C-alpha positions as CSV (number, residue, x, y, z in Angstrom):
1,M,-5.2,-40.4,-2.5
2,Q,-7.2,-38.1,0.5
3,K,-5.2,-35.2,0.6
4,S,-5.2,-33.7,4.3
5,I,-6.7,-30.7,5.8
6,L,-3.4,-28.9,5.4
7,N,-3.1,-29.6,1.7
8,L,-6.3,-27.1,1.8
9,V,-4.1,-24.5,3.2
10,S,-2.5,-21.3,1.4
11,F,0.0,-19.1,1.4
12,A,-3.0,-16.2,2.0
13,D,-4.8,-17.9,5.0
14,L,-1.6,-18.6,6.5
15,I,-1.9,-14.4,6.7
16,S,-5.8,-14.3,7.6
17,I,-4.5,-16.8,10.6
18,T,-2.0,-14.2,11.4
19,N,-4.9,-11.5,11.2
20,A,-7.0,-13.7,14.0
21,I,-3.4,-14.8,16.0
22,C,-2.7,-10.9,16.2
23,G,-6.6,-10.0,17.8
24,L,-6.1,-13.0,20.3
25,L,-2.6,-10.8,21.2
26,A,-4.7,-7.7,21.8
27,I,-6.6,-9.5,24.2
28,F,-3.8,-11.5,26.2
29,V,-2.2,-7.8,27.0
30,L,-5.6,-6.7,27.7
31,F,-5.7,-8.6,30.5
32,T,-2.3,-9.4,31.9
33,D,-0.5,-7.7,34.7
34,F,3.0,-8.1,32.9
35,A,3.0,-3.9,32.7
36,V,1.7,-0.7,33.6
37,S,-1.9,0.1,32.6
38,D,-1.0,2.8,29.4
39,L,1.2,0.2,28.2
40,R,-0.9,-2.9,27.9
41,L,-3.2,-0.3,25.6
42,R,0.1,0.7,23.7
43,V,0.6,-3.4,23.1
44,A,-2.9,-4.1,22.0
45,F,-3.7,-1.1,20.1
46,S,-1.0,-2.0,17.8
47,F,-1.6,-5.5,17.9
48,I,-5.2,-5.1,16.2
49,L,-3.5,-2.2,14.1
50,L,-1.1,-4.7,12.7
51,A,-4.2,-7.5,12.4
52,L,-5.8,-4.9,10.3
53,L,-2.3,-4.8,8.1
54,A,-2.7,-8.4,7.5
55,D,-6.4,-8.2,6.9
56,G,-5.7,-6.2,3.7
57,L,-2.6,-8.2,3.1
58,D,-4.2,-11.4,3.1
59,G,-6.8,-10.6,0.3
60,I,-3.2,-8.6,-2.4
61,V,-1.7,-12.0,-1.9
62,A,-4.7,-14.5,-2.4
63,R,-5.8,-11.9,-6.0
64,K,-2.1,-12.3,-6.9
65,T,-1.7,-16.4,-6.3
66,S,-4.6,-18.1,-6.1
67,Q,-7.6,-18.4,-3.2
68,S,-8.2,-21.5,-1.3
69,D,-11.4,-23.5,-0.7
70,L,-11.1,-22.0,2.9
71,G,-10.0,-18.7,2.3
72,E,-13.0,-17.1,2.7
73,Y,-14.0,-19.1,5.3
74,F,-10.5,-18.5,6.8
75,E,-11.2,-14.1,6.3
76,S,-14.4,-14.1,8.2
77,M,-13.8,-15.7,11.6
78,A,-10.1,-14.1,11.9
79,D,-12.1,-11.0,11.2
80,M,-14.1,-11.6,14.2
81,T,-11.4,-11.4,16.0
82,S,-9.5,-9.0,15.2
83,L,-12.4,-7.0,14.3
84,A,-15.5,-8.0,15.7
85,I,-14.0,-9.8,19.5
86,A,-10.8,-7.6,20.2
87,P,-11.7,-3.7,19.5
88,A,-14.8,-4.9,21.7
89,I,-12.8,-5.9,24.9
90,F,-10.7,-3.0,23.8
91,I,-13.4,-0.4,24.7
92,Y,-14.3,-1.9,27.3
93,V,-11.0,-2.1,29.0
94,I,-10.1,1.6,28.4
95,Y,-13.6,3.3,30.5
96,L,-14.3,0.5,33.3
97,E,-11.5,2.5,34.4
98,K,-13.3,5.6,34.3
99,I,-16.0,4.6,35.2
100,T,-17.6,5.8,38.9
101,V,-21.3,5.2,38.5
102,D,-22.4,0.9,38.6
103,R,-25.2,1.6,36.1
104,Y,-22.6,3.6,33.1
105,Q,-21.5,-0.4,33.4
106,I,-24.0,-1.3,31.7
107,Y,-24.8,1.5,29.7
108,L,-20.9,0.3,28.5
109,I,-21.1,-3.5,28.2
110,L,-25.1,-3.5,26.0
111,V,-23.5,-0.8,23.8
112,L,-20.5,-3.2,23.4
113,L,-23.2,-5.7,22.4
114,Y,-24.6,-4.4,20.3
115,L,-21.2,-3.4,18.4
116,V,-20.2,-6.9,18.2
117,T,-23.9,-8.7,17.3
118,F,-24.2,-6.6,14.4
119,S,-19.9,-6.9,13.8
120,I,-20.8,-10.8,13.5
121,I,-23.0,-10.5,11.3
122,R,-21.3,-8.2,8.9
123,L,-18.7,-10.4,8.9
124,A,-20.6,-13.7,8.6
125,S,-22.3,-11.9,5.1
126,F,-19.8,-10.5,3.6
127,H,-18.8,-12.5,0.4
128,I,-22.9,-13.1,0.1
129,M,-22.8,-9.0,-0.1
130,K,-20.0,-9.1,-2.3
131,E,-19.9,-7.1,-4.8
132,K,-17.2,-5.7,-7.4
133,K,-16.9,-2.7,-7.7
134,F,-18.1,-1.4,-4.1
135,F,-18.7,-2.1,-0.3
136,V,-22.5,-2.2,1.1
137,G,-21.8,-0.9,4.2
138,I,-19.3,0.1,6.1
139,P,-15.8,-1.7,5.7
140,A,-15.6,-3.8,9.6
141,S,-12.5,-1.7,8.9
142,A,-12.9,1.1,8.9
143,S,-15.7,1.3,11.8
144,T,-12.8,-0.6,13.6
145,I,-10.0,2.5,13.4
146,I,-13.2,5.3,14.3
147,L,-13.9,3.6,17.3
148,I,-9.9,2.0,18.6
149,T,-9.1,5.6,17.7
150,L,-11.3,6.8,19.8
151,A,-10.9,4.8,22.3
152,Y,-7.3,5.3,22.1
153,L,-7.4,8.8,22.4
154,E,-10.2,8.6,25.0
155,I,-13.0,10.5,24.4
156,D,-15.9,11.3,26.9
157,F,-17.2,8.0,27.9
158,F,-20.8,9.0,26.4
159,Y,-19.2,10.4,22.8
160,M,-17.5,6.9,22.7
161,L,-21.5,5.8,22.6
162,I,-23.3,7.5,20.9
163,A,-20.2,6.7,18.2
164,I,-20.4,3.7,18.2
165,V,-24.4,3.8,18.8
166,I,-24.0,5.6,15.3
167,I,-21.0,3.6,13.1
168,T,-22.6,0.1,14.4
169,P,-25.9,0.3,12.3
170,A,-23.8,1.7,8.9
171,L,-21.7,-2.5,9.3
172,I,-25.3,-3.5,7.9
173,G,-26.5,-0.7,6.3
174,Y,-27.6,-0.2,2.5
175,I,-25.0,2.6,2.1
176,K,-21.9,2.0,-0.8
177,F,-19.2,2.5,0.5
178,P,-16.3,2.7,-2.4
179,K,-13.4,0.1,-3.2
180,P,-10.0,1.5,-2.0
181,G,-7.7,1.4,-5.0
182,I,-3.9,1.1,-4.7
183,K,-2.7,4.1,-4.1
184,V,-5.9,4.4,-1.4
185,N,-4.9,0.7,0.9
186,A,-1.2,2.3,0.2
187,V,-1.8,5.8,2.2
188,A,-4.0,3.8,5.0
189,S,-1.2,1.2,5.5
190,A,1.8,4.4,5.5
191,L,-1.2,5.6,8.4
192,I,-0.9,2.1,10.1
193,I,2.1,2.7,10.3
194,L,3.6,5.0,10.9
195,T,1.0,5.1,14.0
196,L,2.7,1.4,15.4
197,I,6.3,3.8,15.1
198,F,5.0,6.9,16.8
199,D,2.2,6.0,18.7
200,K,1.3,8.9,21.0
201,S,4.2,11.2,19.8
202,Y,4.4,14.3,18.7
203,N,0.5,15.4,20.0
204,Q,-0.6,12.1,18.7
205,I,-0.4,13.8,15.0
206,T,-0.3,9.8,13.1
207,I,-3.5,8.7,15.2
208,I,-4.9,11.1,14.4
209,L,-4.2,11.7,10.6
210,L,-5.1,7.9,10.7
211,F,-8.8,8.6,12.3
212,A,-9.3,11.7,9.7
213,A,-8.0,9.6,6.5
214,I,-10.4,6.8,7.6
215,L,-13.7,9.4,8.5
216,I,-13.0,11.6,5.2
217,Y,-14.1,7.7,3.7
218,S,-16.3,6.6,5.2
219,I,-18.3,9.8,4.9
220,A,-17.0,11.3,2.0
221,G,-17.2,7.6,0.2
222,P,-20.9,7.3,-0.2
223,I,-20.9,10.8,-1.5
224,Y,-18.5,9.5,-4.2
225,L,-20.6,7.1,-5.2
226,L,-23.8,8.9,-5.3
227,I,-22.8,11.6,-7.9
228,K,-20.9,9.0,-10.4
229,K,-24.0,7.3,-10.8
């Protein structure tokens, strides 16, 4: 008896679909005039963070239950929406309102095209390059958190461009990054949840802590692996 396509979808895959939906909702919000600009950015930022939580959860569920034949494809396709396209549009919308020179908009578009291209290459090749104990290249989730928090904190336009130019090659580079354990993932998830709750309250402390934690991982992680080796 021939199986239905839906029979190929596992519970972990549904979480991956949730990841993609959150990314798509972030894009919809950014282009919807339902509220003032600050509220739109906060909601879009929250949806991308929720997508990141779903991105981490689907792998945990897949390991605890059973991964479907479509799991790897679901994960990559979902991440392309939430970790490549949505963050690029988020950054574009934030800085488009601040650009006063026309050619700066061209710089922004070119840099974001550069980011999306390398992000898609990274995500499409992730399962081919997969290693058991480390990531080859900076994880897309880490680069996404760094870039969207910088954008949400509205750092200077040219500093934002520099950050994108520096981080993007690391997505497809040969630098090795350790795979975080349960405790590290729990801390990262807790910081994301706190950021969702408090947003820019208390002098933006939760956003800064989230950014700092991922930045420390991105710098110290490769050094740790070199020392361990």
